[in-house]
C-alpha positions as CSV (number, residue, x, y, z in Angstrom):
1,X,0.0,0.0,0.0
2,X,1.2,3.4,-0.9
3,X,-1.5,5.2,1.2
4,X,-3.0,4.7,4.6
5,X,-5.6,1.9,4.2
6,X,-9.2,2.8,4.6
7,X,-10.7,4.8,1.8
8,X,-10.1,5.7,-1.9
9,X,-8.8,8.9,-3.4
10,X,-5.9,9.4,-1.0
11,X,-2.6,10.9,-2.1
12,X,0.5,8.7,-2.8
13,X,2.9,8.7,0.2
14,X,6.3,9.5,-1.4
15,X,8.3,7.7,1.3
16,X,6.9,4.4,-0.1
17,X,9.2,4.8,-3.1
18,X,12.2,3.8,-0.9
19,X,10.3,0.7,0.3
20,X,9.4,-0.2,-3.3
21,X,13.1,0.1,-4.3
22,X,14.1,-2.1,-1.3
23,X,11.6,-4.8,-2.2
24,X,12.7,-4.7,-5.8
25,X,16.3,-5.2,-4.8
26,X,15.3,-8.2,-2.6
27,X,13.2,-9.7,-5.4
28,X,16.0,-9.2,-7.9
29,X,18.6,-10.7,-5.6
30,X,16.6,-13.9,-5.1
31,X,16.5,-14.4,-8.9
32,X,12.8,-15.2,-9.1
33,X,10.3,-13.7,-11.5
34,X,8.0,-12.0,-8.9
35,X,5.5,-9.3,-9.8
36,X,5.7,-6.3,-7.5
37,X,2.4,-4.6,-7.3
38,X,1.4,-1.4,-5.6
39,X,-2.0,0.0,-4.7
40,X,-2.9,3.5,-3.5
41,X,-2.6,7.1,-4.8
42,X,-1.5,6.1,-8.2
43,X,-2.1,8.8,-10.8
44,X,-0.5,9.7,-14.1
45,X,2.1,11.7,-12.1
46,X,2.8,9.0,-9.4
47,X,2.6,5.8,-11.5
48,X,5.8,6.5,-13.4
49,X,7.6,7.1,-10.1
50,X,6.5,3.8,-8.7
51,X,7.4,2.0,-12.0
52,X,10.9,3.7,-11.9
53,X,11.3,2.5,-8.3
54,X,10.6,-1.1,-9.4
55,X,6.9,-1.8,-9.5
56,X,5.8,-4.1,-12.3
57,X,2.0,-3.8,-11.7
58,X,-0.2,-1.0,-10.4
59,X,-3.7,-0.9,-9.0
60,X,-5.6,2.3,-9.6
61,X,-9.1,3.0,-8.6
62,X,-9.9,6.7,-8.3
63,X,-7.5,7.6,-11.1
64,X,-9.4,5.3,-13.5
65,X,-13.0,6.0,-12.5
66,X,-12.9,9.8,-12.1
67,X,-15.0,11.5,-14.7
68,X,-17.4,8.6,-15.3
69,X,-17.5,5.9,-17.9
70,X,-16.8,8.2,-20.8
71,X,-13.4,9.0,-19.2
72,X,-12.2,5.4,-18.3
73,X,-10.2,4.8,-21.5
74,X,-8.6,8.2,-21.4
75,X,-7.7,7.8,-17.7
76,X,-6.1,4.4,-18.3
77,X,-4.1,5.7,-21.2
78,X,-2.9,8.5,-19.0
79,X,-1.8,6.0,-16.4
80,X,0.1,4.1,-19.1
81,X,1.8,7.4,-20.3
82,X,-0.1,7.3,-23.5
83,X,-2.0,10.2,-25.1
84,X,-5.3,8.4,-25.0
85,X,-5.9,8.2,-28.7
């Protein structure tokens, strides 16, 4: 978790990036193919930071569903770093 558990829409806690980096190093050192997933506060701005720190899967709720059904594809594209076209 990269937020305090309890409710959606919270901001990403930046200090979690160091923990992600630590987990990635441990995973890489063991030589196993393990997916490192993070959940909480992921937005088009914070998702790339988490990925750079070593995350291989993200869970996004509020960032996907904001704006209603017409915005879902655009929101997902933004999380992927795409232009949404």
